[in-house]
N, C-alpha and C positions, 0 to 999 in steps of 0.2 A: 793049269786053268792055259787058253791059247790065247795072242793077243785082243781079240778080234773080242774074249767074254773082257778082258781087261779095258778095254777102251768101251765098251757097254755098259761098265761097272762105272766108270769115270763121267761118263755122260749124264748117267742117272743121278749119282752124285748132286753133280751140278746144277741140274734143272731142280732139287728139291728147294738147295739153298737158296737158288734167286727165287725160290715164292716165299722163301721165308722174310725176306728181302724184302720183297714187295709188300706182305703182309703188314712188318714193323714200320715202313713207310707210312703204307696206309692208315694204320692207329693213329700215328702219331699226325697226319695231317688233320683228320678225324676231331682229336684233341684240341689245336689249334682254332681249328674255326670253329668249333663249339664253345670254347671261352672267349674267340671275340665276339661273338654273339651274346653271347650272359654281359660284358662289360658294356655294349652296346646300348641294349637293352634298360640295366640297371643304372645307368648312369653315374657311376662310380667311379672310383681310380683307386688305386691302393695307399690312398693319403687319407682316406676317411674314416673315420670311427663307425666300430662295429658296432651294428644293432644290438646286439647283446652285451653290450655294457649297461649292469645295471645303475637303473637310474637316482639311486643313493649316491654313487660317483660320480654324479653329473650336478655342478649346481651352481646359482643364476648370479649372478654376480650384486652388491650391494652397496647402499650408500655413494660414494662416489664412482663407485663404479660400475655405475649403469650406464648404458651406452646413451651417446646423445643421437644415434641413428632411431627414427620413427619405429618404434614396435607399437605396431596397429594388425587389429583384424578383421574381418570380412561388420565385424559386428561395432568393435570399437570405430568401426571409419565415419558411419552416422555417426553417432554422438559426439565424436570425436568434433564435425563438420558444425553441428549442428551447435553445440554450444560457442563454436568460434565464429559463428552467422550473429548470435544472439548478447547484444551487449548486455552491461549488468544494468544499463541505465537508457534512456531515451527523451525525446523531448514528447510534447502532445501542444499545438498550437490553439491558442484563443483569441478572439475578437477583443477590442477594446470594451465593447458593450461589458460583455464575460466579466471583466476587472469590477462591474456596479454590482454585480449578484452574488450568494450568497451567504453564509450565517455569522462572516466577519465582517458583512459590511459597516463602513462605519457613518453614519449621518449624523450631523449636527449645523452647528451655524458656519461651519465653514465645508464642509461635504454635504454637497447635494444629494438626494434618493432622489435617481428618473426615474424608476416605475418603470425598470427592462422586461418585455413580457418573457414570463417563466422562470423568474426569479422565484415567488411564491406562489402557493396555492390558497388564498382565503379561504377558511370555512368558519358558521359558527360554532364558537364554543359552545353553544346548549344544545346544538343535535352535536355535539361530537365526543363532548367529555363524559366521565365516569360517574361515578356515584361519590367519590372522596371530596369535591367538592362544587358550588353552582356558580351560574354566571347569572351576572348580574341585570341582565335585558333578555332579548331575542335578539339581538341584530353584532353585537359585537363580534369582532370574526380576529383569527390568527393562521397563521401557513397551519396547516394539515398537519405536517410534520411536527411542529411546536407545540399542537396540543397532546399530540400522542407521547412527548416526553413528559409532558406536564401534568397527564395520565401518571405516567410510572411515578413520578415525582410523587403525587398527594396522595397516591395510595399507598406509598411506603413511607411519606407523611404520618397517615392516620397510621397506621401498623408501631408507628410510633411512640403514639397519643393512646396503644390501645383500645384505638375506636373503631366502628365502623365507617366515621366520617369526619369531617371537618369544618370550622365554623368560616372555611374563608369562599369567598367566593370571588370570580375576575370582573373588573368593572368597563376596563376601559383596553382596548388593542385597537387593532390595524384602523389605521386612516388612512382616507384617498386624499389628493393633496386638494382638491377642492372640499373638504370637510377638514381639513387644517388649515385651511383661508379665510372659512368662515371660525373657526376656533381663534383665530391669530385676530380679525377683525373684530370679533366681540368683545375681546380683552379674555377670553379662559384659556387663551394658550398664546402668554404676551414673549414667551420668550425667543421664539422658534418660528421663523416664518416657513410659508408653506414648501414644502418642499423638501425642508433640512430638521423636521420631526424625525428620531429614533420608532416613534409609532408606525412610519410610514416600511418600515420594513417588515409588518406579522409578524415580528419578534418578538415586540417589547406587548409589557402588562401592567394594568396597576391592581393590586392584592389587599384586599379590605378583610374584615373581622365582622361576620355580625356580633353586634352590640348594643343590648336593649339597656343599660345604664345611660349612654350618650342619645343628645337629643338627634342624631342622626339616623339612627338606629343601626350606625357601624362605628369603626373604629381602623385607623389604617396599621395594617400590617406592620406586626415589628416580627424579626423574627427570632425565634430561641437556639437555643446552642445545637439542636440537630437538624435545624435546617439552616443553619450556617453554614456546619460541618459537612454539611450531603447533599446540598443543593448542586453542588459544581460537577456531582456525581453523573448526573442528569441532566450537565448541559447548561444551566443556568447560573446569572450574576447577577448583583444586586446592579443597576444601569450610572445610578446616582449614588457613589458612596459620601459620606462625609471625608471631610479633606481635602475631595477633588474639583474643586470649582472649575478652578483655573482652568483644569484639561477639559473639563464637561462642556463648560459655560453653562452649566444648571443650578440649580441650587441642590442642595443634597437632601436623597427621598427614601424611608424605610421602604416605602410598597411597591417601585418599580424595577420589575425583572427584567433581563432582555436572555434569549436563548443564545448560544455564540458554538455550544457543539463540546464534549465533557472533555476531551484535553486541555481546551484550553481554560473553559469558567472553573475548571479545577486548577492551574495554571495562577489566572489571577485572582481568584479565593484564596492560597496558599500565598501569595505573595502583598497580597492588598493594593490592586492594582484597579484601574477603573479600564475601559476596552481601550479607547486610547491612549495611555500608554503602554501599555498589552500590544496594539499594533506597531508604534515607535518603538516598543523591546527588536519581536519580532523583526521589521527592517533593516535591524541592525544581524539577522543573519542568511547565510548563503546554503545552498547544497551541500557544498562542501565543509561549510560551519556553523548545523544546525543548532537550534534549540532543541535542549532533550526533555524530554517530558514524562515523567513517570503518572501514570494517572490509571484506575480504574483497573489495577493488576496488567498493564500495560505500559509499553515504553514507546513513544514518540519522537521522533523528530521533525519539528518544526524548521520551514525558511520561506524566503519573501523572495518574488521576482518582479523587477519593476516591469510595466506594461510599457510598450516599445511608440512612443511617439507616431509613429506611421504604420502600419499594414497589420499583422497579425505577429503574436508575440508565443516563442518557444520555450514552454514550460518544460523544465527536467524531472524527471520521474522516474522511478525504479520501474525494472519491470518484471519483478520477480515479489515486491509486497503491494500490501493496500495504500491506497493514500487516495486524498480527497485533496481535493483546490478551490477554493475558494477566493474570490474576490474581496478585497480591502475597502474599496470604495475611497482610496484615498493615493492612486497611482500603480496600483500593483496586484498579484496575486499571493498567496498564501496556502502554500501544500504542506500537507500534514500525513506524515507516513506512520504507518503502524509498523514497528519493527519484530515485535512478537504480540 
């Protein structure tokens, strides 16, 4: 082999080696570029846990290990915000006139009824009663809601007697200021001046029985055991019970009834109170320390809110439970909350 041939052979070997080196470098460069791109778009680094870890191997903290950082999804964010913005209670504003309205208004020689507009809806008994009792005349009226409750009571009472009707009739009811003024002047109603009789409320009435053996054709109603035990379930109390003359300012009567509402009537009857005594007891309870009453399968919280001397009164009420607000006509409001 000549020297020229040797030189040409060595040159050919070097050219192939150089190409091999370039090819290797090119492959390495491409690998580095690809690796960088993958990291850039995946947003992960080498310290992150692989998504291939089985779910059974990942446990959530419990008890005191729960993170104090908020764990909120898009859905729970809306719920959390709503719950945080609605308190468990709020208040409703009432003016002073409203404190003289409602089923618990107290009217007697001390507290005057002012006939506030919208308090009651007086309608005739004869035109709104059911067939389980009678009206004593064509003109006597009661609040419409009271007649509805009286109808239910009389129907249940007839059922307890295993009868289709009763011998009861209603002779007295709602009185206007002028009617009481006339009665007082003529001596028919000696105890209370106009404005101070409970009959003004449209929620008080007298009950009688037909009695052919008496000279008048009737006798005063005296409740039997069923009526005593069940009248409160329909919201009725005996307005002037025996032994309460000092509180009521009136002689006891077995036949004068008053509608006050179910939980209040049940409590008054079971504790042998008069309306005056009940109002006094409720005045000792606030929304923070209410009077709890169980009646008719429900539990109630009852509390008192004094009326403001000036302006409106903010009465605290719950947001998530049924409630009613009644004036007591004795300086404030009585709130009744149904718990269940």
